[in-house]
N, C-alpha and C positions, 0 to 999 in steps of 0.2 A: 470586654470582647475577647473571644479566644483567638489563638494564633491563626487558625484556618480562615476565619472570617476577616481578620486583619489583612492576611495575604490576598484574599479575594478583593477587598476594597482597594488594594494597591493597583489593581488592574485599571482603575479609573483615575488614579492620582499620580502614580510614579511616572517619570519621564519615559516616553514611548520607546526610545532607542534602547535604554537600559532594560526596560521591561521585556522587549523582544529578545534581547540577548539572554536575559534571565530564563525565559521560557524556551527560546529556540535552541540555544546551545545544548541543554540537556536532551531536547528532542532530537537534534541533529546527531548527537553522540549515540542516542538510543537507536535511531534509524540507521546510522552507519554500522552500528553493531549488528542490527538486524540484517543488513545487506551482506555483511561479512559472514554472518551466521548462515545465510542462504548460499553465499558463494563458496564457503569452505566445504559445505556438503557436496557441491558439484565438483570441486577440486578433488576431494577424497574419493568420490565415486569415479571420476574420470581417470585418476591415476591408479586407483586400486581395483577397479572393475572393468576398465577398458573403454574404447571409443563408442561401442554400441550401447554401453550403459548410459553414457551421456545422451545419446539419442533417445533411449528409453525414458530417461528423466524428462527430456524435452516434450515427449508425448504426453506426460502427466500434467504439463502446465495448464491446459484448459480446465481440467478437473480441479486442480489446486486453486486456480483463479476463481472458479465458481464457488468453491468453499470460502475463499477469502471475500467474495462478494457479499455473502450473507453476514460474515463476521464484521466487515467494514460498514455495512449498512446499519447494523445495530450499534457498533462502537462509536462511529462518527455521529450518527443521529442522536444517540443518548448524550454524548459529551457536549455536542453543540446545544442541545436543549438545556443541559445543566448549566453551561456557561451563561446562556441568556437569562435563565431563572435566577442565577446568583447575581447577575447584573441588576435584576429587578428586585433584589433582596427577598425573593420568594424561596426561602430555604426548605420549607416543607415540600413544595412541589419538586424541587431538585432531588430530594431524597426519594420521592416516589418514582421519579425517572430512573434513578439508580437501581431501585428494587425491580422495576419492570424490565430494565435492560438485563439484569441478572437472570430473570426468568426466561426472557426471550433467547438469550445465549444458550441456555441449557436445552430448551425445546428444539431450537433450530439445529444446534450442533449434533444432537442425537439423531434427529429425523434425517438429516442430510447423510450421515454415516450409514444408516440402515438402508436407505434407498440406493445409495451409490454402491455399496457392497453387494447388494442383490443383483445388480446389473453391470458389474465391473468390467467383465470381458468385452461385451458389446460396446460399452461406453468407450473403452480404450481403443477398440478397433475403429470406431467412428471418429475418434480424435486423431487417427493416423498411425496407429501401431501396426507394424508389420510382424511377420512370424519371428523375425530376429529380435525385435525390440519389445514385443509383448511380455515375455517373461520378466524382463527388468522392470517395466512399467507396472505390471501387476504386483510384483513383490514389494515395490516401494509404496504403492497406494493402499494395499491391504492394511499395512501397519499405520500409515498416515491417517486413513479413515477411521481406524479403530480408536485413535486418540483425537478425533476431530473436535469433540466437545471441549476437550482440554485446550486445544488451540484457540477455539472461539472465545472461551472464557479468558484466556491469557491476554489476547489482543484487546478484547473488550474492556477488561479491567485497566489495562495500560492507558487506553484512551480516556477513561474516566479519571484516572489518577492525575492526568494533565489538567483536566477541567476542574478538578478539586484542589488546584493550586499545589500540586505535588509533582512538578516536572522532574525533579531529581530522582524521586522514587521510580518514576516511569523509566528514566534513563538507566538506573541501576538494574531494573528488571530486565531490560533488553540486553544489557552488557552481561549479566549473569547467565542468560540463556546461551549467549555466544560462547562464553568460557566453558560452560558445562558441555555444550555440543562439540566444541573443539577438542575437549578431553575424551569424550565418550566415542565419538564417531570413528576416529582411527583405530581405537581399541576394538570396536565391534567389527570393523571391516577387515583388519589385518590379523591380529592375534586370535580373535574368536572366529574368523572366517565366516562372518554373517553377510558379507557382500552388501548390495545396495539396500537390503532390508535393515542392515545394521545402522546405516546412516539415518533411515527413517525412525528407527527405534530411539536412537540418540536424541533426535529432535524432540520426540514426544516426552521422553524422560526429563530433558532439560526444561521444557515448558511446564511440565507438571510440578517440578520442584519449585520453580519460581512463582507459579500460580499460588502455591501454598503460602508463600511469603506475601504476595499481593493481598490475599484474603485476610491475612492477619492484620495488615494495615487498615483495611476497611472494617475490621472488627473493633477498632479503637474508637470509642465514643467521641474522642477529641477531633476526629476527622470530620470535615464539614459535611460530607455525606458518608454514611456508615450503615452497617447491617443493623436492622432493628425490626421488631415485629410490625406487621401491617403494611409493608411497602412492596411486597412481592406479588400480590394479587394483581393480575393484569387490569389496567384501567384503559378503557377504549380510547379516550382522547389523548392520553399519554402515548399509547402504542401508535396511534395515528401520527402524532407529531414526530416520534422517533423515525417511523417509516418514511414520512414525508421528506424529512431532511436526509435520512440515510439512503433514500432511493438513488441519489446522485452517485455516491461511491459504489453502491450496489450495481448500478447500471454500468459504471465505468469498468468494474471488474468482470461483470457478466459479458459486456461487449468484448473485453480482452479474451475471454473464453471463446467467443464466436470467432473472433479474428484469428486467434492462434490455431483453431481448427483448420481454417482456410490456409493459413501459412504452412502448417504441417503437411497438408494434402498437396499444396502446390510444390513444396520443396521435395516431397517424396516422389512426385511425378517427374519433376525437372532435374533433380539432383541426387535423389536416393537418400538412404538413411543417414549418411554422413552430413548431408546438407541440413537435415533436421538437427543433428548434433551441433552444427555450426551456429544455427539459430539459437540453440540452448546456451552456447557460450556467449554469443553476442548479447543475448537477453540478460545474462548475469552481469556483464560489464556495464551495460546501460543502467541496470537495476541499482547499482551502487549510487549513482548520481541522482536517479529518480527518488530513491529512498532518502537521500540527504535533503533533497528538495521537499519531500513530504515532511521531514523534520522541521524545515522552515515554516511550512504551512501549519503544522501542529503547534508550533510556537505562537503563530498568529491567531489560531482558533479561539483560545480563551480571551485574548485581548480584544480581538475584533468583536466577538460575540458579546462580551461584557459591555463594551463601549457603544455598540449598536443598541443593546437593550437599554442603556442609560442615555441614549441620544447624544453622546459625545462625538459628534461627527468629525471634528478636527482631529481628535486622537485616532479615530477609525481610519481616516485617509492617510495619516502619517504611518500607521503600522502597515498599511497596504504598500506605500512607497518603499519602506525599508525592506519588506518581504520580497517585493518584485525585484529590487536591486540585488539582493542576496541570491535569489533564485537564478537570475540570469548569469551571475558570476559563477555559481556552482556548475551549471550546465556548460558554460564556456570552458571550464577546466576539463570537463568530461570530453568535450569536442577536441580539445588540444591533444589529450592522451590518445583518443581514438585515431586521430590522423597521423600521429608520430610513433606510437608504440603498439600498433595492432598485433604484430608478431609476438611480442613479449606477453601481451594480454592472453592471446590464444594458448601460448605455451604453458601458462599456469595450469591449464585444465587437462592437457593431453600431450603425449609424446608422438602421437600419430601425425606424420608430416602432411598427409593428405587432408586430414581434418583441420590442421593448423592453417594450411593454405586457403581452404574454403572460408575458414573463420576470419582470417585477415581481411579478405575482401568484404565480407559481411559487416564487420565492425566499422570499416572505413566508410562504406556507403550509407549504412542505416543511420549513423550518427553525424552525417554531413551537415545538417541544419540544427544540431542539438541545442544550441543556445536559445532558440525560439521556444523549445519545450519548457524551459524554466519559466518564461513569461506566461505561457499558456496555463501551466500548472498553478502558478500564483493567482491568476485570475479566477480559475475554477475554484480553488481553495477559498478565496475571498468570498465569493457568492455563497459557498457552502457554509462558511463560518457565521454568516449573518442570516442564515435560514432561507436564502433565496434558492430553494431546492430545484425549481423548474429551470432556472437559468444555468445553474451548476450542472444539472443533468444534460441540458442542451449542449453545453460545451464538451462534456464528456462523450456524449453520443456522436456529436458531429465529427469529432476528431477520428473516431474509430469506425463508425458505420457509414457516415455520409461521405467521408473523404478517403480514408485509408482502404476500406474494403473494395470500393470500385476500382481504385488504382491497383490493388492486389489481384483483382479479377482480370484486368485488362493488360497490364504491363508484362507479365510472364509470357503471354502469347507472342510477344515481340522480342523480349530480351531474356527469356528463360529464367534461370536462377537469379540473375542480376535484376530482373524485373520485380522479384519479390523484395529484394533489398531496397530498390529505388522507391517503392511505394511509401516507405516510411518518411523520408525527407520531404517528398511532395505533399503528403497529408499534413506534415508539421507546419509547412509554410501557410497553407490555407487555413488551418485551425487557429494559428497565431493571429491572423488578420481578423477572423471572426471574434476571437476573445477580446482583442484590443478595442474593437468597435463597441462591443457591449459594455466593456469596463469603462470606457470614456463616457458613455451615456450616463452610467450610474454615478460616476465621480461628479459630473455636473449636477446631478440631482442632489447629492449629499452636500455639495458646496452651497447650493441654493437653499436647502433645508437648514443648513447651519446659519445662514444669514437671517432666515426668517424665524428660526426656533421651532420648526415643524418636524414631524416624524416622516420617515420614508418607509 
């Protein structure tokens, strides 16, 4: 048996706690690197291009989230399918899923870029760009969209690396992009005077360089899934499975796009361009802990997927318990920092005192119930990892569309800018309750199935 298959079989035999650490720590390191990668861009832009550039960057969030929605849909859908197939020892289908995911990433990445570039100005206006922020937003997105296929492929290959029992390679890929971006971005912004476009270019170059390294890994026949003839032609049932599972992360990111449009418009109306910039700063701070939590989830994905496929429900429930505990601890740390160091967090991004003051309040209020977000994310990720796409999508949609959006539409009418910030903790509490109710129901089912030796 080759090393890749041996590593995959460990998903069903190795102690769950050690296994989760083995998979989650590299994923957490990778996602922390990715969040720093995202954050350093904003810091360089804010300090090098001014407060309005931060606002212009915030205007691009909906379009970036929409692009990420397609990438996440393919990446998570494919990696979950691969994990389940490996659990069932169906290696041939796992390779087919890999090849189809590669094809989908190329097609969707290119198509999204072309359509978005053709209508970029009206899209950015619709997303909340003003005359002052549109030039910054456009400059950043033209370069970002030109390299969108590279970004799609980079994130998609990283998800599959984890499913193929190569979590350390996935971690290294993310860390390398951060290092390259941190080197290139300040060079492009300051000595080369490329402004906000330089930050975007640094991102694409970093991803392209690391993507080349990822593709070389998958070119090795010793990898449990690798490039070979006959796996790239789209197969309808494989595409449907990828989409069925990937629809949840797609919906989550697409909903974020819709919600951020409403946030930007509400903030522009009640607080102006600097309030939009404050949202951008707050989003980056919360994003660090969200990404670390995503690392926990990604560590859980192959373990839960494999053991669900193998009907090892005891191991499945144990990995859920450990993931949930870790997720809540992570977001509790984020809550503590937000409540005690909001000024220091805002000061990282800008020296504009007005923007810092608005950002302080935004950080404190929006992260008021942040520990609950960890539990909700772990629940959503668990259902996603075992292929329960409809439930995972319901949890994703309910948090943003059913709870957050109505609060966002109502509260600013009474509390102006504070109403925008308050909508987040209120929706977090409600979505937490829904997630825990659904999770408890399924935990009982798995315990019963374990006792009876049945499938769920």
